[in-house]
Every structure is written in structure tokens, then in C-alpha cells.
C-alpha positions in Angstrom: 5.0 -62.8 52.3 3.5 -66.0 51.0 0.1 -66.5 49.4 -1.4 -68.1 52.6 -0.4 -65.1 54.7 -1.7 -62.7 52.1 -5.0 -64.6 51.9 -5.5 -64.2 55.6 -5.1 -60.5 55.3 -7.5 -60.5 52.3 -10.3 -62.3 54.1 -10.3 -59.5 56.7 -10.3 -56.7 54.1 -12.0 -58.2 51.0 -10.7 -55.2 49.0 -7.8 -55.0 46.6 -6.7 -52.3 44.1 -3.9 -51.6 41.7 -4.5 -47.9 41.5 -3.8 -45.3 44.2 -6.8 -43.3 42.9 -9.1 -46.1 44.2 -7.6 -46.6 47.6 -10.2 -47.4 50.3 -9.6 -48.0 54.0 -7.9 -51.3 54.8 -7.6 -52.4 51.2 -4.5 -54.2 49.8 -2.5 -52.4 47.1 -0.7 -54.4 44.4 2.1 -52.4 42.8 1.9 -53.5 39.2 4.3 -52.4 36.5 3.8 -51.5 32.8 5.7 -50.0 29.9 5.1 -46.5 31.2 4.5 -46.9 34.9 5.9 -48.5 38.0 3.4 -49.1 40.8 6.2 -49.8 43.3 6.9 -46.1 43.5 3.3 -45.6 44.8 3.4 -48.1 47.6 4.1 -45.7 50.4 1.4 -43.3 49.1 -1.1 -46.2 49.2 -0.3 -46.9 52.8 -0.6 -43.2 53.6 -4.0 -43.1 52.0 -5.3 -46.0 54.2 -4.3 -49.3 52.5 -3.7 -52.0 55.1 -0.9 -53.6 52.9 1.1 -52.8 49.9 2.6 -55.6 47.8 5.8 -54.7 45.9 8.3 -56.7 43.8 11.3 -54.4 43.9 13.4 -54.6 47.0 14.2 -50.9 47.4 10.5 -50.3 48.2 10.1 -53.0 50.8 9.3 -51.8 54.3 7.7 -54.5 56.5 7.5 -52.2 59.5 5.1 -50.1 57.4 3.2 -53.0 55.9 5.0 -52.9 52.6 5.9 -56.4 51.7 8.1 -57.9 49.0 7.1 -60.7 46.6 8.8 -62.1 43.5 6.2 -60.8 41.1 3.2 -58.7 42.1 1.1 -59.6 39.1 1.6 -63.4 39.6 0.9 -62.9 43.3 -2.4 -61.1 42.5 -3.4 -64.0 40.2 -2.4 -66.6 42.8 -4.5 -64.7 45.4 -7.5 -64.8 43.0 -7.1 -68.6 42.5 -7.0 -69.0 46.3 -10.2 -67.0 46.7 -11.9 -68.7 43.8 -11.4 -72.1 45.5 -12.5 -70.7 48.8 -15.9 -69.6 47.4 -17.1 -73.0 46.3 -19.8 -71.7 44.0 -20.5 -72.4 40.3 -18.4 -70.3 37.9 -19.4 -69.7 34.3 -16.6 -68.6 32.1 -17.1 -67.3 28.6 -15.0 -66.0 25.7 -15.3 -65.6 21.9 -14.6 -63.2 19.1 -17.9 -61.4 19.1 -20.7 -60.9 21.6 -19.1 -62.1 24.8 -19.9 -59.0 26.8 -23.5 -58.9 25.7 -23.8 -62.6 26.4 -22.3 -62.1 29.9 -24.8 -59.4 30.7 -27.7 -61.4 29.4 -26.7 -64.5 31.4 -26.3 -62.4 34.5 -29.7 -60.6 33.8 -31.4 -64.0 33.9 -29.5 -65.6 36.7 -29.9 -62.7 39.1 -33.7 -63.1 38.9 -33.1 -66.1 41.2 -29.5 -66.1 42.5 -27.2 -63.5 44.0 -25.0 -63.2 40.9 -21.6 -61.5 40.4 -20.2 -60.8 37.0 -17.4 -59.1 35.2 -17.8 -55.3 35.3 -17.1 -53.5 32.1 -14.2 -54.9 30.2 -12.2 -56.3 33.1 -11.6 -59.5 31.2 -7.8 -59.8 30.9 -4.9 -61.1 33.0 -5.4 -58.2 35.5 -9.1 -57.8 35.2 -10.1 -61.4 35.8 -8.3 -61.7 39.1 -9.6 -58.3 40.2 -13.2 -59.4 39.3 -12.8 -62.6 41.3 -11.4 -60.8 44.3 -14.4 -58.4 44.2 -16.9 -61.2 44.6 -18.9 -60.9 47.9 -18.9 -64.1 50.0 -22.6 -64.5 49.8 -22.6 -64.7 46.0 -24.3 -67.8 44.6 -23.1 -67.8 41.0 -20.2 -66.0 39.2 -20.1 -65.1 35.5 -16.5 -64.4 34.3 -15.8 -62.9 30.9 -12.4 -63.8 29.4 -10.8 -61.8 26.6 -7.7 -62.5 24.7 -5.7 -61.2 21.7 -3.0 -63.9 21.6 -2.6 -67.6 22.3 -2.1 -69.0 25.8 -4.1 -66.1 27.4 -7.3 -68.0 27.7 -5.3 -70.9 29.2 -4.0 -68.6 31.9 -7.4 -67.0 32.6 -9.1 -70.3 32.8 -6.5 -71.5 35.3 -7.4 -68.5 37.5 -11.2 -68.5 37.1 -11.5 -72.3 37.0 -14.9 -72.3 35.4 -17.4 -75.2 36.0 -19.2 -74.2 32.8 -17.7 -72.7 29.7 -19.1 -71.0 26.6 -17.5 -69.8 23.5 -19.7 -67.4 21.6 -18.0 -67.9 18.2 -14.7 -67.9 16.3 -14.4 -64.8 14.2 -11.9 -62.5 12.6 -10.8 -60.6 15.7 -7.3 -59.9 16.9 -5.9 -61.6 13.8 -2.5 -59.9 14.3 -2.0 -61.3 17.8 -3.5 -64.8 17.1 -1.8 -65.2 13.7 -4.9 -65.6 11.6 -8.2 -67.3 11.9 -6.8 -70.7 12.7 -4.9 -69.1 15.6 -8.1 -67.5 16.8 -9.8 -70.9 16.9 -6.8 -72.5 18.7 -6.6 -69.6 21.2 -10.2 -69.4 22.1 -10.4 -73.2 22.3 -8.1 -73.1 25.3 -11.3 -72.8 27.3 -12.4 -76.1 25.9 -9.0 -77.6 26.8 -9.5 -76.5 30.4 -13.1 -78.0 30.5 -11.9 -81.2 29.0 -8.9 -81.7 31.3 -10.9 -80.9 34.4 -14.1 -82.8 33.6 -16.2 -79.6 33.4 -19.1 -78.7 31.2 -19.4 -76.8 27.9 -22.4 -74.8 26.9 -22.7 -75.5 23.1 -24.6 -73.7 20.4 -25.6 -76.7 18.2 -26.4 -74.3 15.3 -22.6 -73.8 15.1 -21.0 -76.9 13.6 -17.5 -75.9 14.6 -18.5 -75.5 18.3 -20.1 -79.0 18.1 -17.0 -80.5 16.6 -14.7 -78.9 19.2 -16.7 -80.2 22.1 -17.5 -83.8 21.1 -15.4 -85.2 23.9 -16.6 -82.8 26.6 -19.6 -82.9 28.9 -22.2 -80.6 27.2 -25.3 -78.7 27.7 -26.7 -77.9 24.3 -29.1 -75.5 22.7 -30.4 -74.7 19.2 -33.6 -74.2 17.3 -33.9 -77.9 16.8 -35.5 -80.5 19.1 -32.3 -82.7 19.2 -30.7 -80.5 21.9 -31.2 -80.0 25.6 -32.9 -76.7 25.1 -34.8 -75.4 22.1 -35.2 -71.7 21.4 -36.9 -70.4 18.2 -36.2 -67.1 16.5 -39.4 -65.2 15.7 -39.2 -63.6 12.3 -40.7 -60.2 12.2 -40.1 -56.8 10.6 -39.4 -55.1 14.0 -35.8 -54.1 14.7 -35.7 -55.8 18.0 -35.0 -59.5 18.3 -37.8 -61.8 19.6 -37.5 -65.5 20.5 -39.8 -68.2 21.7 -39.0 -70.6 24.6 -41.5 -73.0 26.1 -44.4 -71.1 24.6 -43.2 -67.8 26.0 -42.7 -65.0 23.6 -39.5 -63.1 24.7 -39.1 -59.7 23.2 -35.6 -58.3 23.7 -34.1 -54.8 23.4 -31.4 -56.1 21.1 -31.1 -55.8 17.4 -29.5 -58.2 14.9 -29.9 -61.9 14.3 -26.3 -62.3 15.6 -27.8 -61.8 19.1 -30.0 -64.9 18.8 -27.3 -67.2 20.1 -26.4 -64.7 22.9 -30.0 -64.7 24.1 -30.3 -68.4 23.6 -27.2 -69.1 25.8 -28.7 -67.0 28.6 -32.1 -68.8 28.4 -30.2 -72.2 28.4 -28.2 -71.4 31.5 -31.3 -69.9 33.3 -33.3 -73.1 32.5 -30.4 -75.4 33.5 -30.2 -73.6 36.9 -33.9 -74.1 37.5 -35.3 -70.7 36.5 -38.8 -71.0 35.0 -39.6 -69.6 31.6 -41.7 -66.7 32.9 -38.8 -65.5 35.0 -36.3 -66.0 32.2 -38.5 -63.9 30.0 -38.5 -61.1 32.6 -34.7 -61.2 32.8 -34.2 -60.9 29.1 -36.8 -58.2 28.6 -35.5 -56.1 31.5 -32.0 -56.0 29.9 -31.2 -52.9 27.9 -27.9 -52.7 26.0 -25.6 -49.8 26.9 -21.9 -48.8 26.5 -22.3 -48.5 22.7 -23.0 -52.2 22.1 -25.9 -52.4 19.7 -27.4 -49.5 21.6 -30.4 -47.9 19.9 -30.6 -44.2 20.5 -33.9 -42.5 19.4 -33.5 -38.9 18.4 -36.2 -36.6 17.1 -35.1 -37.1 13.5 -33.0 -40.3 13.7 -32.8 -43.8 15.0 -29.1 -44.3 15.7 -27.6 -47.8 16.1 -24.5 -47.1 18.2 -22.3 -50.2 18.0 -19.0 -48.5 18.4 -17.5 -50.3 21.4 -15.5 -52.6 19.2 -15.3 -53.9 15.6 -13.7 -56.7 13.6 -14.5 -58.1 10.2 -17.0 -60.7 11.5 -19.0 -58.3 13.7 -18.8 -55.5 11.0 -20.3 -57.9 8.4 -23.1 -59.0 10.7 -23.9 -55.4 11.6 -24.2 -54.3 8.0 -26.3 -57.2 7.0 -28.6 -56.6 9.9 -28.8 -52.8 9.3 -30.0 -53.3 5.7 -33.2 -54.8 7.1 -34.2 -51.6 8.8 -37.2 -49.8 7.2 -36.5 -46.3 5.9 -33.5 -44.5 4.6 -30.1 -45.5 5.9 -26.7 -44.0 6.5 -23.6 -46.1 7.5 -20.7 -44.6 9.5 -17.9 -47.1 9.9 -14.5 -46.7 11.3 -11.2 -48.6 11.1 -10.9 -52.1 12.5 -7.7 -52.6 14.4 -5.3 -55.6 15.2 -5.8 -57.3 11.8 -2.2 -57.5 10.9 -1.4 -58.6 7.3 -5.2 -59.1 6.7 -6.0 -55.4 7.3 -6.0 -54.1 3.8 -8.0 -57.1 2.4 -10.6 -57.0 5.2 -11.2 -53.2 5.1 -11.7 -53.4 1.3 -14.1 -56.4 1.7 -16.2 -54.5 4.3 -16.4 -51.5 2.1 -17.4 -53.6 -0.9 -20.1 -55.2 1.2 -21.4 -51.9 2.4 -21.6 -50.6 -1.2 -23.4 -53.8 -2.4 -26.1 -53.2 0.2 -27.2 -49.9 -1.4 -27.2 -47.7 1.7 -28.2 -44.1 1.1 -24.9 -42.8 2.4 -21.6 -44.4 3.5 -19.0 -42.6 5.5 -15.8 -44.3 6.2 -13.4 -43.1 8.8 -9.7 -43.9 9.5 -6.4 -44.3 7.7 -7.1 -48.0 6.9 -10.4 -47.3 5.2 -8.9 -44.3 3.5 -6.6 -46.7 1.5 -9.6 -48.6 0.1 -10.7 -48.3 -3.5 -14.2 -47.0 -4.4 -15.9 -45.4 -7.4 -19.2 -45.0 -5.6 -20.4 -41.4 -5.2 -22.3 -42.4 -2.0 -18.9 -43.1 -0.2 -17.1 -40.3 1.5 -13.7 -40.8 3.3 -12.4 -39.0 6.4 -9.1 -39.4 8.2 -10.6 -39.6 11.7 -13.7 -38.7 13.8 -12.5 -35.0 14.2 -12.5 -34.3 10.4 -15.8 -36.0 10.0 -17.4 -33.9 12.8 -16.1 -30.8 10.9 -18.0 -32.0 7.8 -21.2 -32.6 9.8 -21.3 -29.0 10.9 -22.3 -28.0 7.4 -23.8 -31.2 6.2 -26.6 -32.7 8.2 -27.4 -36.4 7.9 -31.0 -36.6 6.8 -31.7 -40.3 6.8 -34.0 -42.0 9.2 -31.6 -44.6 10.4 -27.9 -44.3 11.1 -25.4 -47.2 11.9 -22.2 -46.2 13.8 -19.6 -49.0 14.1 -15.8 -49.1 14.5 -13.0 -50.2 16.8 -13.0 -48.6 20.2 -9.8 -46.7 19.4 -11.7 -44.7 16.7 -14.0 -43.4 19.5 -17.0 -43.2 17.3 -19.1 -43.4 20.4 -18.3 -39.8 21.0 -19.8 -38.7 17.7 -22.4 -36.0 18.0 -25.1 -36.5 15.4 -27.9 -33.8 15.2 
């Protein structure tokens, strides 16, 4: 079956899945393969459950009489189908990537744009070579703007995702110390994330650029740009409002916008959303509503109020750049403070140095208590009595049964694999 034939089927069903647990009537099932599974073996089951087609790439599972069709590579076919549908939609696509903050930025952009437009955006973390095509193929035909998050942990991945999503507008949140192992160091991160700029440049598309970030300015000096900063020299000017409150407030066109986000590192995320809203003709009052109606969730800078504590749950992911920003922000909170930080993954040869650097920073900020969790942090050196080490979340939870945390504020941050979001703090 070729892509054109498959696309005709897709336009009738508008539903695809790669998981037999999510089969719906008349959907198309793609039999993907991984290190520990082979979707081809589930093709017949998908048809039995109501799928209109099953796409396989192993000949022994082909059965055209039962709507099980053979292709050379099911993943590449899924990606090609997404490209076909993306071109069919003919609507603006906004693509974004970056080391930190891309999911929050995506949600802020979408929160603003959906005040005026029917907006579709990446759900959860479906931002890789499978998630991006699935996101595109889930876009309803009456959508007016799409916002696509693109994640990567090695070079050439953003190049692939950009070729599928074909963004008209692209934004890179920042270049930080994330996935250093896969990218081969910070220079590799910059090169890999900049593949989005390469796409925009080659296809005469437009970059959204934070002019407060000199490296982003440098990387886009030969690309069409929409710019923002806190200075009057850019297309859009947004001012950070300095205050003692934990939540971030900004000013745009004489509107005070009070977010539900903490940390100065979210200033650029909010500013990008304001910029895109204004560019697409949304007035400042409506932009304000979109930002102020957005509440962070999924353990991303999420503030949880308990009777005795204010918990900043930022445990969806962590790398040295985001960990440093979180610690420096947390020190500004009023009252007593406890830090609970877990291992940062995918740092390669930099792991030992970066974990020690983060612990040294935490110690220098004079928090009341510091709990470090994970085998990487366990290898760090400390002579500070405020620091207590634990192998993992489970051993720490055992400790908490007999040792209540008494501080007013608690920061929880670590890589998702540490599952600190599951911590129960009384």
C-alpha cells in the first residue's frame, strides 16, 4: 500500500493508533517495533477489535483480504502519512524545542491562541519521532493553528521532526545542559537544537526570537524574525514586574498580567506566548486572560498548598540548567526552606561534575534542609550537616515516616526517572 492510498483511508477515519489498548472503530493501526515488542504480532487483534486497517512491515503478517497491508517500514510510513496530512491542513504550524521550558511554553502559547482560534497542540510529552506524527494525525480538520513541541536527545532528531511538522514559525526556548550524553556536550546541544533554525532558514520561514538571549539572536541573524525582549528595540516589549510574590507578573501594553508560574526563568516562556498572541492579532486584554487562566500541572513548577507547607513540585524533569534556575528561584521564597533534589540523567561524562556543582550551589544558598536522592548524588562530597543522602525515593519515604519536614516551603526537583512526583509529604 502506498502513501496516497493510505491517505485516502485516513481521510475517512481520521484516527490512528500504535497501541491495541487504544483501538477505536475504523481506526488505522500501525504495527511499530521496539527493543522489547513487535507490533506486527498484534495486527490481527487490532482488526478483530474494530480497526479498519492494520499496517505491518513483516511479510508473514500480511493479509490483504483482512485489511492487513505490508509496507517497507511502518514507522516511516506513519511519518510520511503525517507529512501528507500536514500539507493537506494548510494552517499555520508553530514548532518549538529547547533544553528547558518547552512544554510550559507550548501550553502558554496554546492558552493564549485558543482565546481566539481553534488551536490544537501536543498532548503531554508526545514530542518525539513517534509522538509528533501522532499529534499531527490527531488534528481536527477545523483547527486554525497547531502548536507542535519537538523533543530530542541526539543530533538529527530535530531535523527529522521539523521535516514532518514543517513549521511556519519556530521557537527555541534556550540551549542548556540537557541530554549531554546523547548530544555530546553543550556544543552538541546547540547544534542539535539549532536544526530547527536550519529548517526555517532553508524554507524561508520565521523564527520567534528572545532578544534577551544573545546566542538566539546570533543564530537567527539570517532568518526572518519576530522578536521580543524587555527593550524597545524589538517587535514586542514585555516587562518583568519585580515583586516579593512567588508568582511571576509581567507588563504588556499597560496590562498587568499575573501568572500562576514561579521563577524568573518563566519570563521568556510567558513573553513568547504574549508575542505570538499579539502577532496573530489577539488584543492585550485577551492575552492577559489566556495567561492568567493557565495553571501549571504535571509536576512542572506546580505549587501545591498544604496545611503546613507550600510545595513547589518541579519533578517532571531536571538537568543542570533547570536545576540551577530552580534553586536560585527557590531561595527568594519567604520563610523556612527545604530542598529535595534527585539525580539528573543522561549527562554522560559530565554527570559527576554537574551533580557536585548542583550540590555545592544548594549548600551555598543556605537552605534549612537539603535532601539529595539517587546514586549520582550519593557520590558527591559534602561536609554540611544540613545535607542528608538517600539511595532513592523509597528509602527517603521510610525516613519521612519518623522525621517530619517542618519548614514552610519545600522544593522537589529531579529527573522523571526518579519519580519524585510520587513523594508523599505530610
